Residue, then its C-alpha position, 0 to 999 in steps of 0.5 A: g915641590p917641596y920634594p922629599d929627596f933629590a931623586s923625587f925632584e929628578t923624577w919630576v924634572a924628567a916628567q916635565a921635560q917630556s911635556p910640551d906645556p909647560i916648558p921650563w927654562a934655565v937661566i944661565n949666567r955668562s960663566g955657565r952657571a945656572v942662576g935661575a929658572l922660569t917657565l913658559m906655560r898655557i901655550d896657545p899656538a892657535n891664538r899665539v898667546i903664552e904665559i910666563g910663570g914659575i920665576t925663580f931667581g937665585t940670590p946672585l941673579q935677583r935685582t941685577t941687570g941679568s934678571t932684567e936681561a933674562i926677561y928681555l931675551l925671553a920676550r924677544y924670543i916670544f915676539d920676534e922668533l915665535g911670532y906670538r901676539r900676547f905675552e901674559w904674566k899672572c900672579n897672586d894679587l897679594n904678591a906685591p913684588s911680582r906685581h911691581a916686577a910685571m909693571r917695571l918689565g913693561f907688562t900692562f895691568e889688566g885687572v884682578f880675577r877674584q877667587h880665581m883659584i884655591v891655593k892651600g885651602r884659601n881663595r886666591d885672587t889673580a892679577w893679570y898683566s900682558m904685553l902685546s905684539s903691537e907694544w913690543p917694538s917700544r918695549r924692546a927699545a926700552f929694554e935695549t936702552w936700559l941694558a946698554p952699558g951707557n945707561f950705567d955709571a962707573d959704579g954700576r948705577q943706572r942713569a935711567s930706570l927701566g920704568e922711566l924708559m917704559g913710560a908711566g904705568g908700563l905704557 
């Protein structure tokens, strides 16, 4: 996007639906309403590596337990159902909110690919993060502890942060 009209957007969605990579996912809340989208991409079954990208959460989902739960459910699917060994998160190195989210969600910072690509006529450095299958059991436990109703007080405030449960630096 952006798309000049809804028909152009529909054409793009139809083409994406026919492609094995990337795979767009909708985030649906408990009432059945679409509140966000994300994409699985750079899917490499031979090496069991997959990347998450194109994360777009609507205002009702942003900074909620639901947004964390969406990433948890996707990670659980990737590791427990598909048997992948590496789950990647990449973002513009200047995108501080995305970098923070990756760390909070248990991804480990691996480094920056300098001048990795050209975006809108400018060099873009890309920050790389990953979560490995060997790390998943502890990450899963942290997600499940954080998401448990007992981790929130009567006013909905968390008792322990996900970052604390994941450990310093996403370790």
